[in-house]
N, C-alpha and C positions, 0 to 999 in steps of 0.2 A: 167490432169497429176498430180499424187500424189507427193507432195513435201516431200523430205526426211529431217526429223528433225535431226539436228546435236546434237551429244552427248546424244542421246536418246537410251534407251534399248528396243529392239523389244519385243513385247508381245509374239511373236512366239518362241523366242529362247528357253526358259525354257520348254514350252509346247511341242514343236516338239522334243526336246531332250528327254523328259520324255516318249513320245509316242514311240520314236525309241527304247529306252531301254526296254520298255514293250514288244514290238514286238520281240525283240531279246531274251528275257528271258521267254516269256509267255509259259506256259505249254500247251500240247495238250491232250485233253480228249480221253482216250482209255478204254471204259467200266468203271470199278471202279478204273482205274489208271489215274493219272495226269502225263503224260510223260514230262520231261524237254525238252526244245527245242533241236532238233538235236539228241535226244536219242530214239532209236528204241527198239522194243520188240523182244526177241528171242523166238521161239516156237518149241518145240520138235515135230518130225514127227514119226509116227508108223513105225517100222522096219528099222530105220535109225541108223547110228553110227556117233557120233560127238566127237570133241575134244574141251574142254572148259577150260579156265582159270577163276576161280572164284576169284574175287577181293574183298577186304574188303572195307567198307565205314565208315565214321566217325559218330558214334551214337550221336544223338541230343535229342532223346526222353527219358525222365527220367522214363517213364513207359514201356520201352522196355520189351516185353514178356520174353526174355532170360536173363534179368538182374539178376546177381548174385554178390552181393557186396562182399561176402566172397572170391570168386575166381576171382574177378575183370573182370567179363564177361559182355559185352554189357552195360558198364557204359557210361554216356554222356562224349563225348570227346575222347573215346577210339575207336579202330577199331574192327569191327565185320563183319562176312561174310554173314549173312542172316537176314531177317526181317520177323518173323512169324506174321501171322494175321488170324483172323477168318472171314468167309464169309457166309452170309445167302443167299440162292438161292430160287427162286420161290416166292418172296415176293409180296403179294397183287395180284390184278387182272392184274397188268402189268407184273407179273412173273419176277420181277427185281432181280438183284444180288446186295446185300447191304453189305458193310463192317461193321462188328459188332463193335460198339463203345468200347466194352470191350477190344478190341485190343490196345486201348490207355487209359485204365483205366477209361472209362466213362460208364454211365448206358445205357442199351439197352432195348427198350420197347419189343422187340421180346423175348429176354432172360427172361425178367421179366414175360411175359405172359406164357412162357414155364415153368418157375419155379413154377408158381401158379398151372398149370395143373399137374405138377409132384407131388406137395404137396397134391393136392386134388384127386389124383388117376385118372387123365384124361386118354383119349384114348392114348394107347402106340404108335400107328402109327402116330398120330398127334404130340406127343411129340418128336418122332424121327425125323420127317420132319422139325421141328423147330430148331433142334440142328445145330449150325453153324459148318462149316467144317474148318479144319486147313490147311492153305496154307503157302507158303514161297516165299519171293522175294529175288532174287540174282542179283548181277552185274556180268555178264559173258562176256568174250572176246572169240568169236568163232575163232577157228584155222583151217586153210586150208579149209575153207568153200566156196562153189561156190555161196551160197545164201546170206551169211551175211558178212559184212565188219569186218575186224579185229580191232574192237574198242568196248568200253563198251556198252553192251545192258542190258536191264532189263528182267529177266526170272521170270515168275510167274507160279508156279506149286504146286500141292497139296503135302502134307506131304507123302501121300501114294505112289505117283508115283515116288518120287525121294529120299527125305530125309531119309526115313526109310531104304532104301538100303545103302545109304551113311553111316548112323550110324552103320550098321552091318559091313561094310568094315573097319571102323575106330576101332571098337571093336576088330576085328581080328588082326589088326596091327596099333598100336597107332602112329607109325612113319608117317602114311599117314595124320595125323591130322594137319600137317604143310601146307597142300595144299593151304590155302588162303593167306599165307604170301607173301608180295611183293618181298622180296629178296631171300627167300628160298622155295617158293611155288612149287607146282606140277601141271601138266596139267592132267585133268580128261578125260580119254577116255571112253565114255559112250555108251553102246549098248541098244537101245530101242526095245523091242519086239512089235509085232502088236497084240493087243488084241481087242476083240469085246464085246460090252455090248448093248443089245437092238438094234442091227443092226448098231450101231455106232462104228467106229474104234478109238482106242486110243493108246497112247504110254506108255508103262510101262518099267521102268528101270530094265533091266534083268542082267546087269553086269557093274561094274565100275573098270577100271584099272587106276593106278596112274603111271605117267611117268615124267621124268625130263623135265622141260620147255625148249623150244628152246632158250628163253631169259627171264631173270627176269625183274622186273619192278622197275623204279625209283619212289621215293615218290611223284614226280611231277604228276604222273598219277592220284593221288587223286583229282586233279582239274577237271578231266574229269569224275570222278565217281559220279553218281547221289546219292543224299541223299535219301535212301530208306524209311526213317521215314517221308518224305514229299510227297511220291509218291501216297499213298493211299487216295482216295477221301471218306472222312467220312462225311455222312450227319448229320445234326442236329437231336437231339432226336425227336423234334416235326414233322419233315418231315418223318422220318422213321415210327413214330407212325401213321401218316396220310396215308402213303403208305400201311402199314401193315393192318390196320383196315378199310381202305377204307373210311376214313372220310375226310372232307374238311379241308385244311390248311388255317388259317387266314393269308393271305399275308401281312396284315397291322399290324400284331402283332410285337411288338419290342422284338425280341428274345434275343438280347444282354442284354436288361434290366432285363429280368426275368431268364436268363440262369443260373446265379450263384445260385439263390434261388431254382430253379427247380432241379439242380444237387444235392444241399445239401439235399433236400427232398428225392430225389431218392436214394441217398447214405444211408440215414437213413432207408428207406424201405428195401434196400438190406441188410444192416447190421442186421436188425431185422430178416430177413429171414435166413441169414447165421447162426445166433445164435439159430435157432429153432432146437432142437434135432431131431424131427420127419423128418424135411426136410433134415438135414444132413445125417440121416440114409438112406433116399431114394436115395440121391446123391451117397452115398458110394456103395449101392447095384447096382446102374446103372453103375458105373465105373467098378465094379467087373464083371458085365455081359459083358461089352465091352472088358475087358481083356481076358475073356474066349473065345470070338469070334474072336480075332485078327488073329489067325492062320487058320481060316476057310475061304477059298477063295470064298465059296458060301454064306458067312454070309450075312444076310439081313441088317446088319448095314452098308453095303457099302453106302457111300454117293455119290450122282450122280456127285458131283464135283470131286471125286477121279478118275473118269474115263471120265471126260468131255473134250470136245474140244470146246472152245468158238465159233468156226466158224461152228460147226456141228448143223444143224437144225433137229428137231424131224421129224420122218416119217409122211408124210401127212395123210396116212390112219389111223395111230394111233390117230392123232389129231381129226379126224372126229368122231372116236368112243368114245373118252374120253370126259367127261364133264369137263368144266373149273373149276379149284379149286376155292372154295369160301373162301374169306378172312374172318377171324373171325370178328364178329360184337359185338358191345356193345349196351346195352339198358340202358338208364338213367331212374331211378325211381324218381318220384317227392319227394323231401325231405321236411319233416315237423319237424323241430328241436324243441324238447320239452324244457320247461323251466328247468327241472331237469337234463339237460345235459346228457340224455340217448341216446342210438343209434337211429338215425332217421329211420333206416331200420328194427328195431325190433330185431337186434342181441344183443349179450351181450356186453355192453360197457366196454372197458378196458380188454376184454378177447378174443373176436373174431376179433381183429384188424388184417387186412391183409388176412383174410380167405375168403373174398368174393369180387367179382368184384366191388360191390358198394363202397368198401373202397377207391378205386382210386379217386372217385368224392366227397367223404364226406368232408364237411366243418369242421367236428370235428375230422378228422383223427389224427392230432397232439396231441390233448388232449387225445384221446383214446389210442394212442401209449404210451404216458407218463404214463397213468394210468396202462397200461399193464406192462410196464417196472418196475413200482413201485411195482406191485403185484408179479412179478417174483422173 
């Protein structure tokens, strides 16, 4: 028989309490989303009609994509109604969906690779496939639904399928812009058409009507509203790189120790690229081409995420006929650093920095960049 010690504090008290709290608050993984406990996802259905209240959330990310200091939009501590982000699809041999780190102001290996291809005049189809798609997260309360409870849900949908139509409605009548307000907001009655792309059906917003809410919300509802800035699952740079290029990830590497130095280096590379006149010209031309094709329904710039359903699987016959996509690969060249500090790969030191794939692995990259910046 175990004797109970008087005036002693059980070792289990703190541990059990902590474990209980963790289970109560632990998020659930749903694709690239980390859902807070007891929060579900709302999914639009082709050919359906729904009534939704879109609620605001308290912004906590200082790099919020909608942030506008001049107009006080999406500032930390303020209320805002959506969380834009970018998503890469079909990444690596696993054909994974990966949240683009640039959504949080961080470097992305896929975007860097795409930028190099764009600058070097690479294959347009490959460049287009690597472009991340724009999506938005919302907190919605479904009204009069037989499928969803009347409580906050997270809605994840592409810019093309919903937000573009919402923007048009607000431009027609700015009075509708009050829709996410807790005390003066409006209910959105949304009609989704049933569209088809490559035999897959998807829901496209065809009409939005605004109507008075049955009941407004008290500020206390914000306690139930999930923080959309914390819902997205953003992988570390090294993991995305390994997934994309099909390389092995060193699980024993201390990422936290090198993360700050790596991010600083990547930012310097990105800054150098952004300041390149040739690259900026290419980016501007690409944006102009996109603007010209926005009104064309058959435009090849359609991203598959714009017409996707996360639960729709590709047709089996098409899978058998198509060869699996090959992830881009890197080949390392043996480096022989010369004593006169010249480029070990035979390129022009201080001039060709960032023009070749070998630059990523070069031990003299920083010195070469400094030399280039001094000559510019």
